[in-house]
LUMBALO-429065 format. One record per residue: residue number from 0; residue in one letter; x, y, z of N, C-alpha, C in turn. Coordinates in pm, whole numbers, padded with zeros to 5 digits, always signed. Example, Ala and Ser with C-alpha at 12.3 -4.5 7.8 and 13.67 -1.06 7.14 Angstrom:
2
{seq = 0&type = A&n_X = +01319&n_Y = -00569&n_Z = +00780&ca_X = +01230&ca_Y = -00450&ca_Z = +00780&c_X = +01320&c_Y = -00330&c_Z = +00780}
{seq = 1&type = S&n_X = +01285&n_Y = -00225&n_Z = +00708&ca_X = +01367&ca_Y = -00106&ca_Z = +00714&c_X = +01290&c_Y = +00003&c_Z = +00787}
//
This chain:
89
{seq = 0&type = M&n_X = -07175&n_Y = +10266&n_Z = +04596&ca_X = -07290&ca_Y = +10185&ca_Z = +04568&c_X = -07392&c_Y = +10198&c_Z = +04680}
{seq = 1&type = A&n_X = -07345&n_Y = +10226&n_Z = +04801&ca_X = -07436&ca_Y = +10245&ca_Z = +04912&c_X = -07519&c_Y = +10371&c_Z = +04895}
{seq = 2&type = L&n_X = -07471&n_Y = +10465&n_Z = +04814&ca_X = -07544&ca_Y = +10589&ca_Z = +04792&c_X = -07622&c_Y = +10590&c_Z = +04661}
{seq = 3&type = G&n_X = -07628&n_Y = +10475&n_Z = +04592&ca_X = -07711&ca_Y = +10466&ca_Z = +04473&c_X = -07636&c_Y = +10447&c_Z = +04342}
{seq = 4&type = A&n_X = -07506&n_Y = +10435&n_Z = +04343&ca_X = -07432&ca_Y = +10414&ca_Z = +04219&c_X = -07452&c_Y = +10270&c_Z = +04173}
{seq = 5&type = T&n_X = -07457&n_Y = +10253&n_Z = +04043&ca_X = -07469&ca_Y = +10120&ca_Z = +03988&c_X = -07331&c_Y = +10057&c_Z = +03974}
{seq = 6&type = K&n_X = -07328&n_Y = +09927&n_Z = +03946&ca_X = -07200&ca_Y = +09859&ca_Z = +03927&c_X = -07126&c_Y = +09917&c_Z = +03807}
{seq = 7&type = L&n_X = -07200&n_Y = +09953&n_Z = +03705&ca_X = -07138&ca_Y = +10012&ca_Z = +03587&c_X = -07076&c_Y = +10148&c_Z = +03619}
{seq = 8&type = D&n_X = -07142&n_Y = +10227&n_Z = +03704&ca_X = -07088&ca_Y = +10356&ca_Z = +03744&c_X = -06955&c_Y = +10340&c_Z = +03819}
{seq = 9&type = V&n_X = -06950&n_Y = +10245&n_Z = +03910&ca_X = -06828&ca_Y = +10221&ca_Z = +03986&c_X = -06717&c_Y = +10171&c_Z = +03894}
{seq = 10&type = L&n_X = -06750&n_Y = +10079&n_Z = +03806&ca_X = -06653&ca_Y = +10026&ca_Z = +03711&c_X = -06597&c_Y = +10137&c_Z = +03623}
{seq = 11&type = A&n_X = -06684&n_Y = +10221&n_Z = +03571&ca_X = -06640&ca_Y = +10330&ca_Z = +03483&c_X = -06554&c_Y = +10431&c_Z = +03559}
{seq = 12&type = L&n_X = -06589&n_Y = +10460&n_Z = +03682&ca_X = -06513&ca_Y = +10559&ca_Z = +03759&c_X = -06371&c_Y = +10510&c_Z = +03786}
{seq = 13&type = V&n_X = -06357&n_Y = +10386&n_Z = +03826&ca_X = -06224&ca_Y = +10333&ca_Z = +03859&c_X = -06139&c_Y = +10323&c_Z = +03733}
{seq = 14&type = V&n_X = -06196&n_Y = +10272&n_Z = +03625&ca_X = -06120&ca_Y = +10260&ca_Z = +03500&c_X = -06084&c_Y = +10398&c_Z = +03446}
{seq = 15&type = Q&n_X = -06175&n_Y = +10493&n_Z = +03455&ca_X = -06149&ca_Y = +10627&ca_Z = +03405&c_X = -06034&c_Y = +10693&c_Z = +03480}
{seq = 16&type = Q&n_X = -06031&n_Y = +10681&n_Z = +03611&ca_X = -05924&ca_Y = +10741&ca_Z = +03689&c_X = -05789&c_Y = +10676&c_Z = +03658}
{seq = 17&type = G&n_X = -05787&n_Y = +10545&n_Z = +03643&ca_X = -05663&ca_Y = +10477&ca_Z = +03610&c_X = -05613&c_Y = +10509&c_Z = +03471}
{seq = 18&type = M&n_X = -05704&n_Y = +10515&n_Z = +03376&ca_X = -05663&ca_Y = +10545&ca_Z = +03239&c_X = -05620&c_Y = +10690&c_Z = +03222}
{seq = 19&type = L&n_X = -05677&n_Y = +10780&n_Z = +03301&ca_X = -05634&ca_Y = +10919&ca_Z = +03296&c_X = -05487&c_Y = +10930&c_Z = +03335}
{seq = 20&type = L&n_X = -05447&n_Y = +10860&n_Z = +03440&ca_X = -05307&ca_Y = +10861&ca_Z = +03480&c_X = -05218&c_Y = +10798&c_Z = +03372}
{seq = 21&type = A&n_X = -05266&n_Y = +10692&n_Z = +03310&ca_X = -05188&ca_Y = +10626&ca_Z = +03205&c_X = -05170&c_Y = +10716&c_Z = +03083}
{seq = 22&type = V&n_X = -05275&n_Y = +10784&n_Z = +03043&ca_X = -05267&ca_Y = +10874&ca_Z = +02927&c_X = -05172&c_Y = +10990&c_Z = +02956}
{seq = 23&type = V&n_X = -05178&n_Y = +11045&n_Z = +03076&ca_X = -05087&ca_Y = +11153&ca_Z = +03112&c_X = -04942&c_Y = +11102&c_Z = +03111}
{seq = 24&type = G&n_X = -04920&n_Y = +10982&n_Z = +03164&ca_X = -04786&ca_Y = +10925&ca_Z = +03165&c_X = -04733&c_Y = +10897&c_Z = +03027}
{seq = 25&type = V&n_X = -04816&n_Y = +10842&n_Z = +02940&ca_X = -04773&ca_Y = +10815&ca_Z = +02802&c_X = -04745&c_Y = +10946&c_Z = +02729}
{seq = 26&type = T&n_X = -04826&n_Y = +11047&n_Z = +02751&ca_X = -04804&ca_Y = +11177&ca_Z = +02687&c_X = -04672&c_Y = +11239&c_Z = +02732}
{seq = 27&type = I&n_X = -04646&n_Y = +11237&n_Z = +02861&ca_X = -04520&ca_Y = +11290&ca_Z = +02912&c_X = -04403&c_Y = +11209&c_Z = +02856}
{seq = 28&type = G&n_X = -04419&n_Y = +11079&n_Z = +02848&ca_X = -04314&ca_Y = +10994&ca_Z = +02792&c_X = -04287&c_Y = +11021&c_Z = +02645}
{seq = 29&type = L&n_X = -04393&n_Y = +11043&n_Z = +02568&ca_X = -04374&ca_Y = +11074&ca_Z = +02426&c_X = -04305&c_Y = +11207&c_Z = +02405}
{seq = 30&type = V&n_X = -04341&n_Y = +11305&n_Z = +02486&ca_X = -04276&ca_Y = +11437&ca_Z = +02476&c_X = -04129&c_Y = +11425&c_Z = +02514}
{seq = 31&type = A&n_X = -04100&n_Y = +11355&n_Z = +02622&ca_X = -03961&ca_Y = +11338&ca_Z = +02664&c_X = -03882&c_Y = +11258&c_Z = +02561}
{seq = 32&type = A&n_X = -03943&n_Y = +11156&n_Z = +02504&ca_X = -03874&ca_Y = +11077&ca_Z = +02402&c_X = -03847&c_Y = +11158&c_Z = +02276}
{seq = 33&type = S&n_X = -03938&n_Y = +11245&n_Z = +02240&ca_X = -03914&ca_Y = +11327&ca_Z = +02121&c_X = -03799&c_Y = +11425&c_Z = +02144}
{seq = 34&type = W&n_X = -03788&n_Y = +11476&n_Z = +02265&ca_X = -03677&ca_Y = +11567&ca_Z = +02296&c_X = -03543&c_Y = +11492&c_Z = +02302}
{seq = 35&type = L&n_X = -03547&n_Y = +11369&n_Z = +02348&ca_X = -03424&ca_Y = +11292&ca_Z = +02364&c_X = -03396&c_Y = +11199&c_Z = +02247}
{seq = 36&type = S&n_X = -03468&n_Y = +11211&n_Z = +02137&ca_X = -03456&ca_Y = +11115&ca_Z = +02028&c_X = -03318&c_Y = +11117&c_Z = +01963}
{seq = 37&type = R&n_X = -03253&n_Y = +11230&n_Z = +01959&ca_X = -03120&ca_Y = +11231&ca_Z = +01895&c_X = -03018&c_Y = +11155&c_Z = +01979}
{seq = 38&type = F&n_X = -03036&n_Y = +11154&n_Z = +02111&ca_X = -02946&ca_Y = +11076&ca_Z = +02196&c_X = -02982&c_Y = +10927&c_Z = +02190}
{seq = 39&type = L&n_X = -03110&n_Y = +10897&n_Z = +02173&ca_X = -03153&ca_Y = +10758&ca_Z = +02165&c_X = -03117&c_Y = +10694&c_Z = +02031}
{seq = 40&type = A&n_X = -03096&n_Y = +10773&n_Z = +01928&ca_X = -03068&ca_Y = +10720&ca_Z = +01796&c_X = -02941&c_Y = +10636&c_Z = +01795}
{seq = 41&type = S&n_X = -02844&n_Y = +10670&n_Z = +01875&ca_X = -02720&ca_Y = +10593&ca_Z = +01879&c_X = -02738&c_Y = +10459&c_Z = +01949}
{seq = 42&type = L&n_X = -02845&n_Y = +10442&n_Z = +02027&ca_X = -02869&ca_Y = +10318&ca_Z = +02099&c_X = -02961&c_Y = +10222&c_Z = +02026}
{seq = 43&type = L&n_X = -03026&n_Y = +10268&n_Z = +01920&ca_X = -03123&ca_Y = +10185&ca_Z = +01849&c_X = -03059&c_Y = +10114&c_Z = +01732}
{seq = 44&type = F&n_X = -03104&n_Y = +09991&n_Z = +01708&ca_X = -03052&ca_Y = +09913&ca_Z = +01595&c_X = -03169&c_Y = +09871&c_Z = +01507}
{seq = 45&type = G&n_X = -03170&n_Y = +09916&n_Z = +01384&ca_X = -03274&ca_Y = +09875&ca_Z = +01290&c_X = -03402&c_Y = +09956&c_Z = +01298}
{seq = 46&type = V&n_X = -03409&n_Y = +10052&n_Z = +01387&ca_X = -03528&ca_Y = +10137&ca_Z = +01402&c_X = -03482&c_Y = +10281&c_Z = +01414}
{seq = 47&type = E&n_X = -03547&n_Y = +10367&n_Z = +01340&ca_X = -03513&ca_Y = +10509&ca_Z = +01351&c_X = -03573&c_Y = +10566&c_Z = +01479}
{seq = 48&type = A&n_X = -03511&n_Y = +10670&n_Z = +01531&ca_X = -03558&ca_Y = +10730&ca_Z = +01655&c_X = -03692&c_Y = +10798&c_Z = +01637}
{seq = 49&type = S&n_X = -03723&n_Y = +10841&n_Z = +01516&ca_X = -03850&ca_Y = +10911&ca_Z = +01492&c_X = -03950&c_Y = +10824&c_Z = +01417}
{seq = 50&type = D&n_X = -03946&n_Y = +10694&n_Z = +01439&ca_X = -04037&ca_Y = +10600&ca_Z = +01372&c_X = -04176&c_Y = +10608&c_Z = +01435}
{seq = 51&type = P&n_X = -04274&n_Y = +10666&n_Z = +01366&ca_X = -04407&ca_Y = +10684&ca_Z = +01426&c_X = -04480&c_Y = +10552&c_Z = +01452}
{seq = 52&type = I&n_X = -04455&n_Y = +10450&n_Z = +01373&ca_X = -04523&ca_Y = +10322&ca_Z = +01394&c_X = -04478&c_Y = +10260&c_Z = +01526}
{seq = 53&type = T&n_X = -04349&n_Y = +10268&n_Z = +01553&ca_X = -04298&ca_Y = +10214&ca_Z = +01679&c_X = -04352&c_Y = +10293&c_Z = +01797}
{seq = 54&type = W&n_X = -04356&n_Y = +10424&n_Z = +01785&ca_X = -04405&ca_Y = +10508&ca_Z = +01895&c_X = -04552&c_Y = +10478&c_Z = +01923}
{seq = 55&type = C&n_X = -04631&n_Y = +10464&n_Z = +01817&ca_X = -04774&ca_Y = +10433&ca_Z = +01835&c_X = -04793&c_Y = +10294&c_Z = +01893}
{seq = 56&type = A&n_X = -04715&n_Y = +10197&n_Z = +01844&ca_X = -04729&ca_Y = +10061&ca_Z = +01894&c_X = -04694&c_Y = +10052&c_Z = +02042}
{seq = 57&type = V&n_X = -04587&n_Y = +10116&n_Z = +02082&ca_X = -04547&ca_Y = +10114&ca_Z = +02223&c_X = -04652&c_Y = +10185&c_Z = +02308}
{seq = 58&type = S&n_X = -04703&n_Y = +10297&n_Z = +02260&ca_X = -04806&ca_Y = +10369&ca_Z = +02335&c_X = -04932&c_Y = +10285&c_Z = +02352}
{seq = 59&type = L&n_X = -04973&n_Y = +10216&n_Z = +02246&ca_X = -05092&ca_Y = +10132&ca_Z = +02255&c_X = -05071&c_Y = +10013&c_Z = +02348}
{seq = 60&type = V&n_X = -04953&n_Y = +09955&n_Z = +02346&ca_X = -04924&ca_Y = +09843&ca_Z = +02437&c_X = -04928&c_Y = +09891&c_Z = +02582}
{seq = 61&type = L&n_X = -04869&n_Y = +10007&n_Z = +02610&ca_X = -04871&ca_Y = +10061&ca_Z = +02746&c_X = -05013&c_Y = +10094&c_Z = +02791}
{seq = 62&type = L&n_X = -05093&n_Y = +10151&n_Z = +02702&ca_X = -05230&ca_Y = +10184&ca_Z = +02738&c_X = -05315&c_Y = +10058&c_Z = +02757}
{seq = 63&type = A&n_X = -05290&n_Y = +09955&n_Z = +02678&ca_X = -05363&ca_Y = +09829&ca_Z = +02696&c_X = -05326&c_Y = +09764&c_Z = +02828}
{seq = 64&type = A&n_X = -05198&n_Y = +09769&n_Z = +02864&ca_X = -05155&ca_Y = +09714&ca_Z = +02993&c_X = -05217&c_Y = +09792&c_Z = +03108}
{seq = 65&type = A&n_X = -05225&n_Y = +09924&n_Z = +03093&ca_X = -05287&ca_Y = +10006&ca_Z = +03198&c_X = -05436&c_Y = +09975&c_Z = +03209}
{seq = 66&type = F&n_X = -05502&n_Y = +09951&n_Z = +03096&ca_X = -05644&ca_Y = +09917&ca_Z = +03101&c_X = -05666&c_Y = +09785&c_Z = +03174}
{seq = 67&type = L&n_X = -05585&n_Y = +09686&n_Z = +03141&ca_X = -05599&ca_Y = +09557&ca_Z = +03209&c_X = -05566&c_Y = +09569&c_Z = +03358}
{seq = 68&type = A&n_X = -05470&n_Y = +09654&n_Z = +03390&ca_X = -05432&ca_Y = +09672&ca_Z = +03531&c_X = -05539&c_Y = +09747&c_Z = +03610}
{seq = 69&type = T&n_X = -05620&n_Y = +09827&n_Z = +03545&ca_X = -05726&ca_Y = +09898&ca_Z = +03616&c_X = -05860&c_Y = +09824&c_Z = +03610}
{seq = 70&type = Y&n_X = -05877&n_Y = +09740&n_Z = +03508&ca_X = -06005&ca_Y = +09671&ca_Z = +03493&c_X = -06026&c_Y = +09565&c_Z = +03602}
{seq = 71&type = A&n_X = -05920&n_Y = +09494&n_Z = +03637&ca_X = -05933&ca_Y = +09389&ca_Z = +03739&c_X = -05974&c_Y = +09446&c_Z = +03876}
{seq = 72&type = P&n_X = -05908&n_Y = +09550&n_Z = +03927&ca_X = -05955&ca_Y = +09608&ca_Z = +04054&c_X = -06093&c_Y = +09673&c_Z = +04042}
{seq = 73&type = A&n_X = -06124&n_Y = +09724&n_Z = +03923&ca_X = -06254&ca_Y = +09788&ca_Z = +03904&c_X = -06367&c_Y = +09686&c_Z = +03914}
{seq = 74&type = T&n_X = -06347&n_Y = +09568&n_Z = +03858&ca_X = -06451&ca_Y = +09466&ca_Z = +03869&c_X = -06466&c_Y = +09418&c_Z = +04014}
{seq = 75&type = R&n_X = -06354&n_Y = +09412&n_Z = +04086&ca_X = -06364&ca_Y = +09375&ca_Z = +04228&c_X = -06436&c_Y = +09484&c_Z = +04308}
{seq = 76&type = A&n_X = -06407&n_Y = +09609&n_Z = +04277&ca_X = -06473&ca_Y = +09719&ca_Z = +04347&c_X = -06622&c_Y = +09722&c_Z = +04317}
{seq = 77&type = A&n_X = -06658&n_Y = +09688&n_Z = +04195&ca_X = -06800&ca_Y = +09690&ca_Z = +04156&c_X = -06877&c_Y = +09572&c_Z = +04215}
{seq = 78&type = S&n_X = -06807&n_Y = +09467&n_Z = +04251&ca_X = -06877&ca_Y = +09350&ca_Z = +04303&c_X = -06887&c_Y = +09347&c_Z = +04456}
{seq = 79&type = V&n_X = -06832&n_Y = +09447&n_Z = +04522&ca_X = -06838&ca_Y = +09451&ca_Z = +04669&c_X = -06981&c_Y = +09483&c_Z = +04713}
{seq = 80&type = D&n_X = -07028&n_Y = +09407&n_Z = +04811&ca_X = -07159&ca_Y = +09433&ca_Z = +04868&c_X = -07150&c_Y = +09559&c_Z = +04955}
{seq = 81&type = P&n_X = -07233&n_Y = +09659&n_Z = +04932&ca_X = -07224&ca_Y = +09784&ca_Z = +05007&c_X = -07241&c_Y = +09764&c_Z = +05158}
{seq = 82&type = M&n_X = -07326&n_Y = +09674&n_Z = +05200&ca_X = -07348&ca_Y = +09654&ca_Z = +05343&c_X = -07224&c_Y = +09595&c_Z = +05409}
{seq = 83&type = V&n_X = -07156&n_Y = +09506&n_Z = +05341&ca_X = -07033&ca_Y = +09449&ca_Z = +05397&c_X = -06925&c_Y = +09557&c_Z = +05409}
{seq = 84&type = A&n_X = -06916&n_Y = +09642&n_Z = +05307&ca_X = -06816&ca_Y = +09751&ca_Z = +05310&c_X = -06847&c_Y = +09850&c_Z = +05421}
{seq = 85&type = L&n_X = -06974&n_Y = +09882&n_Z = +05442&ca_X = -07010&ca_Y = +09977&ca_Z = +05547&c_X = -06989&c_Y = +09918&c_Z = +05686}
{seq = 86&type = R&n_X = -07012&n_Y = +09791&n_Z = +05702&ca_X = -06992&ca_Y = +09727&ca_Z = +05832&c_X = -06844&c_Y = +09720&c_Z = +05869}
{seq = 87&type = S&n_X = -06756&n_Y = +09708&n_Z = +05769&ca_X = -06614&ca_Y = +09697&ca_Z = +05799&c_X = -06554&c_Y = +09831&c_Z = +05840}
{seq = 88&type = E&n_X = -06621&n_Y = +09940&n_Z = +05811&ca_X = -06571&ca_Y = +10072&ca_Z = +05850&c_X = -06600&c_Y = +10094&c_Z = +05990}
//
């Protein structure tokens, strides 16, 4: 912000970086779960291992949690006064 970024720019940058990590993690998790689904089938009760609704629901819940976890620090980062931040360095 001291170099001319707006609050929206800072907010978008922090959320974007956090969500990128979350999307990569969910993607890796889905690939690993698809490979291990035959072993997981014996542990599941009432749900098939290849149930796409469950996989999508879990992915969306994880991504929503990641968004909330990145949005709170992003709003704090966007509200920091640049002069106070520069003086503390």
